[in-house]
N, C-alpha and C positions, 0 to 999 in steps of 0.2 A: 692379576698376579696370583700365582698359586701359593698355597700355604707354605710349601717347601721353600720357595724363593723368598717369601717374607721372613720365614724363620732364619734362613741363611743370611739375609741382610741384617736382621736383628743381632744374630749371634756374632757376626764378624765386625760389628761396630767397634770403634776404639774404646768406648766407655765400658762395654761389656767385657772386653778382654782385660782392660785395666782392673775392673772390679774383680774378675776371676783371679787374677794374679794377687790382688790384695787379700782376698779371702784365703788363698792357699798360704801366703806368707803369714797372715794373721793366725791361721791354725797352728803353724809351726811355732810362731812366737808365743802363742798361748801355752803350748807344751813346755817351752823353755821357762815361761813364767811360773807355771804350775810346779815344775821341778825346783825352781828357785825358792818358792814359798815353802814347799813341802820339805825339801832337803837342806836348804841353807838358812832360811829366815826363821822358821818355826822351831827347830831344835834348840838354838840358843835362847829363844824366848821361853820355851818349856823348861830349859835348865835354870833360868832365872826364877822361874815359878816352881822351884823344888822338883824338877825332873818331870813335869807334866808333859805327856805327849798329846798334843791337841787332837790328833786323829783318833785317839782313844776316848775322848770326852763324849759320853753318851748319856741320854736320859732314858732309862728303861721304862717302857709302857706295859709290856707283858713279858714275863719270863718264858723260856722255852718249856714246853711240856710234851706229853705224848701226842703226836699227830700235828703239832704246830711249832713253828719257829718263834724265837724271841723277836719282839718288836721294840725298837728304840728310836729315839730322835738322835741323829748323829750331829750334835752341836759342834764338835771339833772339826769335822769335815766341812761344815757350813762356814766356820770361821776361816779355815784355809781358803775356801773359795772366795769369800769376801775379800780377804787380803790379796788374793790373786787378781781379782777384779780391780782393786784399788791400784795395784802396781801397773796393770795394763792401761788403766785409764790415765794414770800419771805419765806413763811413757808416751801414749798417743797424744796427750795434751802437750808435752814437751816437743814432740815431733811437729805437730801442727803449728805451735808457737814459733819454732825455728824456721819452718817453711814460710810462714807469714812475714817474719822479720827479714828473711832473705828476699822475698818478693818486694818488700818495702825498700830495701837497700838497692835492689836492681832498678826499681822505678825511679828512685832518686838519682842514681848514677847516670841514667839515660835521660839527660835533660833535653827537653824539646825546644830547640832553638828555632826561631822563626826562619823560614826559608827565604832566601834572597829573592826579591821580586824578579820576574822574568825581564829580559832586556827591553822588550817593547814597553813595559810599564815604566821602567827607569827612564827611557827616552821621552815618554809622554810627560813624566814629572818634570824633566829638565825643560821641555818646551813650555809647560804651564808656568814654571818658575820664571822663565825668560819673559813670557808674556806679562806676568804680574809686575816685573821690574819696569817694563816700558810703560 
């Protein structure tokens, strides 16, 4: 089997396609969550903390000078990213929990009833029972 055929078989598997769709949707979801944190959640928190804009919280390590830029640790950006991660993790947790609960409900609703024995087996049981009575 040539490498091209092997790659084609690998790339067209259902799991790879599902994973690709998940990654694309996850990227879009990450953008939405980033905007939620940056534009919706953090401004009210900053307002409660005397108008602090978290994206501006920095710890300067070196000030700008001739021939070099300022160097700082961007603590506020890090806090925004941590909050974004926590929101994404909570959303994924709730999604997985809902899917697992749905699976459990579906498994409970589909009760496995024992199948009726085939007619031949039923006849043999009747014959056996008749012989036992004699």
